[in-house]
N, C-alpha and C positions, 0 to 999 in steps of 0.2 A: 279129502277135499272139503270145501266149505259146505255147510248145510244150506241148501237153497231156501229153506224156510226161516232163515235168520231174521230177527226183527230189524226193521229199517229205522234209521236215525236221521232226523232232519235238524238243520241248524239255520237260524234266521238272524239277520241284523238289519237295523235301520239307523242311518246317520252315524255309523260307527267308524271312527277313523276316517279314511278316505272313501269308505263305501256308503253310498246313499241308500242302496237297497240290495239285499242278497238273501237268497234261500237256496239251500242245497241239501241233497240226500247223500250221506256217506256211503260210498260203494266199496267193495273189496279193494279196488284200485281207483283212486280219485285223483284227477289231474287238474291243476289250476294253470291257466295261461292268460296272458294279457301284458300290457305295458308295465314298465317300472312305475312304482308309486301308485298302482291301481288298487292295492289292498289285498293282494294274494297272501302276503305274510301275516297280515292282520287276521284274515279269516282262518288260516292254518293254525295260528297261535291260539285263537279262540276255540277251535275244535279240540285242540290238544288240551287246553286248560279245562274245558268242560269234561272231557274224558277223565282226566286225572281227579278232578274234584268229585265227580259223580261216583267213580269207583271207590274213592276214599270214604264217601258219605255213607256207604253201606258196608263198611268193614265189619267183620264178624266180632261178636262178643264170645271169645273162644270158650269160656267156661259156662255160658248160658245153656240150659237144658230145657227141652220142651216135652211135656208129657202128652202122649197121644191118647185120645179118649177111648179108642178101641182099635183092635188089630185089623187093618183093612185088607190084608193080603199082599198084593204086589206093589201098591203105592199108597202114599198118604197125601191128602190135599191139605195144604197149609193155608189159612189157619182153621179151615172148617173142622178138621179132625183133631184139633187140640182141645184141651180142657178149657173151660171158660176163663180161668185165670191166665192160661197161656195165650188164649186168643186176645185178651185185653192187652197183655204185654206186647204181643206182636203188632197190634193195631196202633198202640201208642208209639212204638218204635218207628213204624213206617210213616206215621204222621209227622214225626220229627225230622225225617230225612231231608225233605225239600228245604225247610227253613235252615237246617245246618249247611246244606250245599250253598244256599244263597249267601249266607254269612261268609263262607270261605271265598266265594267268587268276588264279593265286595272287597274282601281283604287283599286278595291276590291279584286281581285284574290290573290295577295300575302298574304294579311292579313288572308284570309280564310284558308290558308295552313301554317300559322305561320311564314311567311317569310317577309323580308323587301322589297324585290324586286322579279321580276319574274325569275331572273337568276337561283336560286336553283331548280326551278320547271322543268327544262330541265333534262331529264334522263342522268345520268352518265356524260360523256364528250360531250354530244350532244350540238350543237350550237343553236338548235332551238326546239320548240315543237308546236303542233297545237291542237286547240280545236274548236268545232263547234256543231251546231244543225241545224235541218231542220224539217219542218212540211209538212204533206201530203196535207192538204186542209185547207185554200188555200196554194199553194206551195210557201213557203218562206224559206230562209236559211240564216245563218250567220256563217261565219267561220273566225277564227283569227289565224294568225301565228306570233309567237314571235321568233326573231332572236337575238342572243347575240350582234351583232354589229349594226343591222338595227332597232331593236325595234319591234313594233307591225305593222302588215299589216292586213287589214280586207277586206273581200269580202262579199257582200250580194246580194240577188236576191228576187224579187217578192213583196217587200213591197209596191211599187208604183202601183201595179196592183190589189190590194185588192178591191173586191166588196162585199157589205154587204146588205143582204135583211132584212129589219127591219119591223116588223108588225106595221101598222099605229095605234097609240094610239086612243082609241075610241073618245077622246075629239077632235081629229083633222079630223076624217073621213068625216065630212060634211062641212069642211071649205076649202076655196080656198087658195092656197099657204100657207099651214100650216108651223109653225115654230117648229122645234124639238130641244130639249135640250140634253145635254150629258146624262141626266138620261134616256132619251128614247133610245139612241143609244148604250151607253157604255156596259151594260150587254150583249147585243146581240153580239157586237163586240168582247168582251172578250172571250165569249164561241166559237164564230165562228172561231176565230184565234187559238183555241185549247190551249189558255194560261191556265196555272195552276193558281189556285186562291191563297189563303194565303198558306204560306209554313211553315212547322214545322220540326225541326231536333232534335231528341232525341239522343245525342251523347253517346258514351261509357263512363262508369264511371259517369253516370248522377246522381247516388245516392250521390256520393261525392260532386258533384257540388251543389246539393240541400242544402248542409249544409250551403252554403253562401246565401241561399234564404232569411233568416230572416234579415240578415244585409242589403242585397240589397233592399228588399221591405221596410224595416224601413227607410232606407236612402231616398228612393224615396218619402215616405210620409212626412218625415221631410223637404225635399226640397220644396215640394208643400206648406207646411205650413210656409215656410220661417224661420224655426227655426235656420237655420245655419247663417242667415244674410250674411255678407261679408266674412265669414271665408272660407278658402280654404278647399276643400274636397279631401281627398286622398282615392282612392279605387283601388283594383286590376284591371289592364287594360285588361279585357276579350275581346277577339276579335273573329271574325268568327262565326262558328256555336255555340261555347260555349256562347259567348255574346248574340247571337240571342236566344238561349235556355233560358237563364236567363231573358232576357227582355220580352220573350213571356208570362212570368208569371205576368208581371205588365203592359203590354201594350196591347191594342186591336189590332185585325188584321188590315192591311192597306186598305182592300177593303170591307168596310161595305156594299156597295151596292150589293155585292154578297150574303150577309147574310140576307138581309131584302127585303121585298116586297115594290115596289114603289107604292104609292097611290097618284093619281092625283085628286085634288079637284077643281071644277069650281064653283065660287060663282054666285049669282044671277045677279051681275053686269058684268059677263063675265070674271072676273079675274081668272087666273089659278095659283094655288099654288101646289107645289110638296112636299109631305111629305113621310116619311119612317115609315112603321109600321112593327114591329118585327113579324116574322112568329110565328105561334103557334108551340111550340116545344113539341112534344109528348115524350114519354119515349124512350130514345135512346137504341136500342137493344144491341149495342156494349158496352155501359156503363153498362147496366144491367148485361151482361155476365161477364165483367171484375170484377165488384164489388160483384156479387153473386156467381160466379163459380170459381173465381181465388183468389181475395183478401179476400172475406168473410168480407167485411167492405169497408170503403172509406177513402180517404185522403182529408183534407182541412185545411185551417188555422182558427185560433180562431176567428179573426175578422180583418177587414182592419187596425184597429189601432194596433193590436198585431198579426203580420203576422208569428206567429210560426206555423209550419206545424205539424198537428196531424193526427194520424190514429184512426178512430172511429170504434169500433167493440163491439157489444153487450153491449152498454152503457158505454164502457170504452173509455177514451181518452189517447192515448199513444203517446208521442213525437216521431217524425219520426226517431230521432237519436237512439231510443231504440228498433226499430222493426228489423226484419230480413233483411238481405241484399237483398234478392230476392224481398221482398215487397217494399223496398226502391227504387229498380230499376224500379218498375212499377208505383211508385207514380207520376212521371211527366205525364205519359199517362193518369192516372186517373184525374189529375188536368185539363188536356186539355179537356177530354171528359165531365167533370162536367161543364165546361164553354162553352159547345156547339161547341167545336172545335175537330178535323177538320171537315169541312163540305164538301158537294158534290163539286167536282172539285178541292179541295185543295190537296196539296202534303204533305205526312207525311213520313219522313225518320227516320228509327229506326235502330240504330247500335246494333247488338247482342242482340236481344230481349230475348234470352235464358239466359242472364247473371244471375247467382246465382239461377236459377229456378230448382226445382225438375223436373224430366222427365215428370211427369203427367201435370205439369203446362206449360212445354214447348209445349206439345200437345195443350193445351188450348189457349196459346198465338198465336199459328199458326192459330187456328180457329178464334180467335179475328181479326187477320189481314185479313183473308178471308172475314169476315163479314164487316169490314170497306171498303174493296175493292168493295164488292157487294153493299154497300150503296153509292158508287160513289166517295170515297176517293182514290187518287192514293197513294199506299203504296209501299215504297222501303225499303228493309231491307238487311243488311249484316249479315251473320250467319255462325257459325261453327257447327251448330246442325243438325245432321242427322235426329233427331226426328222431328224437324220443317219441314224439307224438305219432310219427309215421310208423315207427317200429311197433308201437302198441297197436296201431291200426292193423298191421300185418298179423298180429296174434289173434285179433278178432276174426280176420278172414280165414286164418288157420282153423279156428273153432268152427266156422261155417263149413269148411271143406271136410273136416273130420266128422261133423254131424251128418253130412251127406254120404259118408261111407268111403271117402277117398283116403288113401294112404299117402302121407306127405313125408318124404325122407328129410333128414336133417333137423327134425323137431322131436321133442319129447311129447307124445300125444296127450299125456296127463298134465304135465307142468307148464307146457308152452301154449296151450290153447286158452282162449278167453271166450266167454259167452257175453252177450251184449248187456245182460243184467249185472255183470261183474265190473263194469267200467262206468265211471262218471267223469265227464270232462266239462269244465266250467270256464267260460270266458269272462274276465273282468274288463268290461268295456268302459272306457273313459267318457264321461259326459260333463257338461257344465253343471256344477252342483254335486259332483261326486260320481263314483263309478257304480255301474250296475252289474250284478252277477247274473250271467245268463247261461243256462245249460246248452251245451253244444249237442245238437241232435245227431246221434249215431245212425248210420244208414246201412242196413243189411245189404250185402253185396258190394259195398263200397268201403265201409269202415268209418274212420273219423275224418270229417271234412277238415281241410287245412286252410280254410279261408283267411284266418288271421295272419298266417305266414305267407300265403300266396299274395295277399295284398302288399306286403313288404317286397316280395320278389318282383311283383309287377312294377312297383315304383322304381326299383333299381333298374329293371329292364327298360322302362320308359326313359329313364335318365341316360342309360347307355346309348339307346337309339338316337336320342337327341344330340348327344355329344358326337357320335359317329357321323350323324348328318351334317353337323357343323364342320367337322374335319374334312368330309368328302366335298362339301361345297367350297371350302377354302382351297382344297387341292385342285379344283377345277378352275379357279380364278388365276389371275396373273400373280406371280411372286412379287413380294414387296421389295 
């Protein structure tokens, strides 16, 4: 399960898109609720983009080596225990990270929101907007302000003060002045910084986007085989989360070192080689739950040579274009899980997981998200479903009951429980001048308040009573 001491990550925006002000802390399971057009997708996309760019900003220099000043025993404090030359390289590299991240955000931000420049991202007639994030441990922050006439201005703190405690690899513990490679340091650095791993975004209308999967995958295969020669290739220019979503199906994650165990082999002559061995993958409980309790089958392609997506059920093979819309909406998630993604520490963003689902399956998809979060995946979803919110609330109540020693049948006591510090719910409240992002206060003994959806239910009920009153009054009068 997730380490309760994991660093906390905050995101802030001002006058960004439809959002006038927003601040949120990313929880293992984060839920956005609110009206259409209130900025839920804007905030989800921003969190996703920051996660991708920050992780890429500290990618390893695989062939870099660090010489340790002395053999410390069980751990090494980086950069304190490096030689002076190594300390200098370390500090120079870390001081370059925030500026490199800022450059990438400036370059990518407009495209991820379907714009040619940052100008349209400022709310209404505003001349500026602000975006930023910060982490609790180590305390680092990066904030950017865009102004219509001045462009981008960035501020960052803490990157040059990072210290990292690295367990000394067993092959080095008995040697004087050991040399560390990035394979020794980087996974520890990645997790210590609280960086999210590989990132996945399942956008709204994903079922329709999958219709282009066969063309995209087939084109990729033919390009690899050079069947196109020098002919120009024309394809729909997908960008942002849509492009990332489609490419996820044909490309591996960018951080394989988070997915594999590092194996260090020392030969009889003293030479050291570093290899990667894939972890043994047992049965994924989230995948089993999705395929056995929700889909009652699974989704996959025929073969790499024929990337037609099919739904396999009871010996039948059904083209994905012929299945129900609800099943097609869940197909991308099944494809990810069948390929061992996402993994612990990764970020999975799902827009409207309830799309086209029967209420019973809306309950189950909520449970699936809870299980993914309990398995160490950061899950962020935008939803209009009171059923999903209510089911997540039940998992909080289950956690309370289990904590008090009760045995609850019908639940997995490890995967289905939620603690209150594992959930964050945010309401995007519409106001004149833009929406405000407000945390929904979770209430022990009650769970998640349903005020946003109760308000709508009360409005429907009031309308019903008014209409019934009119009909009753008309029935008591004389017929026309």
